[in-house]
N, C-alpha and C positions, 0 to 999 in steps of 0.2 A: 353441493354450492361451489365449492373452491372450483370444481370442474367447470362447471357453467360459468362461473367469472372468467376463468382463463380462457373460454370458448370466445364469448363474448368484449374480450378485449382484444384476442387476436382478430376478431371479425373487424371490430371498429378500425385498428391496425392498419387494415387489408385496403378499407373503405375507404378509411377519414385520411390517415396520415400519407398517403402517396394520389396514385394519379389512380383512376378509375375508369371504364369504359361509357361513355357515353354518347350512344350514335356511331360509333367510330371513331370518336374522339376520345383525347384524356382531358378530366378535369382532377384539378389539385385543390385538396380542403384540410384545414385544418384539422389535428385532432383533437376529438372528444373525449381521448381519453388519456392516460400515462402510457407512453411508449416507448420503445429502445431510444427512438430518435432523441426524446425527451431528456432521456437520461446523460446521454452522449454530448448533447448539444451544453446542459449543467456541467459537464466533466469539462469541456471544449472551455466555458466560460471559466470556471475555477483556474485552468491551466495556465490560460492569455493572463489572468487579472495577478497570478503571480510571477508570470514573466515579463511585465509591465513594472513591476517593482525590480526584477533584475535589469531591465535597459534603462531604466530611469538610472540605477546606481551608478550603470556604465557610462553615461551622461557625464554625472558628476566626477568619476575617476577620471575620465578622458581628460576634465576641464571643458568639457565642450558644452556646460550649460548656457552661457550667451554663445554659441553657434550659429544660434538665430537670435539676433539680439533684439526683435520686437515680438509682439505675439497683436493679434492672428497670425499676421504675416509673418514670415520670415524675415524680409526686408523690408524697410517701408515702402519698396518698389515693387517687390515680388511675393509671390505666396508662398514659394518653396525654394529650397537655398540655390545658390548659384557658385560654380565651380570658384570662382574667386577665394568663395569663403573657406575652402579647404576643408580639411578630412573632420574637423567639430562642426561646421553648417552640416555635413551628412549625418554625422551621430547624429546631432541633436533634431533636423528634421527627421530622421529616423523615427527617434521615440517618437514624436509627436503622430508621425503617420500610424506606429505601432498602439497610439490610440483611438484609431479610426477603427482597426481589426477588433481591439478591446470593447468596444461600441457595434459593431456587428455582431460579434459572437451575444452581447447582453440582448440587443434588440430581437436578434432570432430565437432566442429562448421566450421573451414575453409574447413575441408571435404565435409561436408552437404550443403557447398555453393561454391562449386568448381565451379561449371558448371553456378552460376549464376555470374562469374566473369566479364562478357562481359554486360549483363542485368542489374547488381546491383553492379557498382563497387565500391560504396561507402558501402555499407555493407562487399563485401571480404574484401577489404584494410583494414575496423576495423576490420576485424575477425584476420588477417595477424598482424597487428599490433600488436593487444593483444596476439598474441602464441611470435611473437617475442620477450615480453618483459619478457619473460619463461627462456630463457636461460639467457636474461641479468640479470634479479633476480636471477638465480642460482651462474652467476658468481659475483656478488655485496656479494652475502652472502659466498663466498669462501674468497674475500677480507675482509669482516668482522670478520673472523676467523684469517686469517692469520694477521690481525693488534690488534690481540687481543680484537675487539670488540669496535674500536675505534668511538666513537659516531658521529664523523663526516661522517663516511663512513655506520656504520648503520643508520642515515637521509634517506641517499640515498635508502639503502635498504627498507626503509619503502615508501619512496616516488614514487619509479619505483611500488611497490603496489598499489599504490595508483592510476597512471595513468593507470596500470589495471582496476581498479575500474571504471576508467573514459572512459577507451574505452568498457566495457561490458554494461553501459550506457547506451550508443550512441547506442549501436547495438543492445540493447533491444527494446530502442527507435522507431525503425528504422523497425525491423523485425515486431514489433506490430502494427505501421500504417499500413504496407502491406497487415498482416493477417486482419484488421478491415475492410479494401477496400476490400480484397477478400471472405468475410464473409456478407460483406453487413452491417457491425453495423459500419461504419464511418461515423461519427456525420454531414448529409447533405452532404454525399459522392454522387454522380451520376454516379460512375464506370468510371470516368474519373482520371489520376493521379490527387492525392492530396497532399497539402503539410501537412508534419508534424506539421508543426506552423498552426493549425487548428482553429483558433478563433484570434480576433481583436489583434494588437500589437500599441503601441505611440514610439514616439523618445526617450519618458522617460524610457517606461516600457524595450526598447531594449536596455539604456542604464544602468540602473538598473540591469539588467539579466548581462553585462557583468563587472559592479562593484561587483555582489556577485559575481561571477565565479574569478575574478582573485583575491579580496581578500580573499575569499575562500582559494585557494592556497598559500596566505601571511600567513593565518593562523594555515595552516596546516607546514608549514616549521618552524615559529616562537614556534609553539609547539615542532618542533623536539630540539630542542635545550634547552627548557626546562626538556623536557626527558635525555636531554644529561648532562644537569646540576643535576638531580635527586639522587636518592639514587636507583632507578631500574636499573642497568647498565646491568646486564646478567651476570656477574659473580662478586665475591668478589674482585677480585681485577681490574677490569676494568677501565680502564683512564675515567676520568668524565671533563667535563668542567670547565674552574675555572672560573666560572660565579657566580655575585650572586642571589641569587632564588629568589628572589622577587622580582626583578629588572628584570629580563627574564620572569617572571610570570607576570606580570606586561605590558611588552612590547607585549606578546602573545596575552593576554586582551583586547589592545587597537583595533587591528582590526577587534576581533571581537564584537566590539560597533557598529563598521561603519557595518559589514556586517549582523547585528540583523535590525539596521537601514534600509538600503536596501530592505532588506526582508520583512520588515513591509509595508513599502512602496511600494511595487512592489504588495502585497500582495491586500492594500486599490485598486489598477489601475486594478489588476486583477477583483476586483470585482465590480469595477465602468465601466469598458468599456465591449465591448460585445466578452468577452474571452469564450473558452470554456470550456468543462466541466475537461478536463485534464490540459488548463493551471492553474484554478482554485485548481487543485486537486495538481498539482507540489508546487505551491507556498504555500497552506497550508503546506504539507506535509515537506517543507524546514523549516518553521516554528517550525515545531514541535520537526523536527530534531535537530535543533539550540538549542531549549529549553530544549531537553534533554541533549545536549552534555553540557552546560553551567551548568545545575543544578549538573550533575556529576561532571565537572572540579572544583563545587565550593565548593561540597562536600569532594571529595577527596581531597584540597588542604588544606583545614579547619579542615583534622580529619589525617593528618599525612600520605596521597597516600596508602591506605591500598590497598591489591593486588587486591580483589573484586572491588573496585569502579575504578582503574585505567585499570581493564580488561574489564569494562564496557565505559571506555572513550576510549579506543583503537577498540569498536563493534561502537562506535560513529563516529571514525574518518571516518570509512568507511561509514556508512551512511550519512555524510559528504560531502563526495567526490559524493555521488551518489543525495544527494537534490540539490549540486548548479549545478550540468551538468545538469539533468535536467530540472530546472528552467529557465537556462541558454538556455538550448536545446529548450524549450516549445517557447521561445522568438526570437531568429535569426536564428534558421536552416533554410536553402535553401533548406530542404532535399523536395523531390518528389517521392511518389512511383512511380514505373514502373509497365509497361502493366504485367496482368496473362498471364503463358506459355498459348502458343497454337502451333499448330504442324508450319506452318512458319515460327513462329518467332524462337522458338527452333530450329530449323535448321540453322539458320543464327547462336547460339551462340555455 
């Protein structure tokens, strides 16, 4: 059965996911099944969405947040920046342009899974949610400019980007397991629908996964308050929170300790249980991401928030979202793979 699925999958990929001869001409069709292209489009979306967090940080750290002082135009008269606006205009407009790149990547995923919306509704709706975040992100970005970089609005802008990374991570995980089943590389797979949670879990490991996921988002939100209190507001005249910087930093660090402890206990559990390779990898990667982010966080705090370290910390936030989402997904997801494409089934969708 696995061989039949693999054969039908490769056949559908060659006839539906590319060009096919049609009277001497070539015709393009959207695929009816998960293909390698589906996987790589999902990965590209994940990378670009982490990237937009980093470039947004660059805008803030170079005080280019009002490099384009209006929205949606860059100036009242021009859609793009002008040479007179200097480097800040180029940086801010460049970040706005990257939003279109992220949007194109998300749209490509939606189009590529369009014919799977009934056979793989989870994958389709996650991709739709990811795409829907793009205009939401652009609109919040506009409000950010209109309010002169109000730190509460900037926080929402960052959190929308983080939600996009979460969606993209869920999408990559689901598309990846579908591909492994079709290629016969799923651990222990027998050709039947297989779960994304492909190893042993326990009540404690699932509870820890929830603690990690929820605590991770609390850490991210409190981090935005620390950012809004710090010196890098995106513009010399940008408003700042009137909080004690040391107090909010300690407030931000408190749930980090809980997150770290939960991640360590989860790692011990997955090493002791009959966990799958991917469950173990997700736990190890979460520990690595937390360690990276903690080292950078302490280094930037005790060195006066240098721009280079803050940029690395912004990269770390995207990786944290990826790490907590993957570790959670590998323990609690109810997703199962769908049947590979075949003619009769395809006609129904």
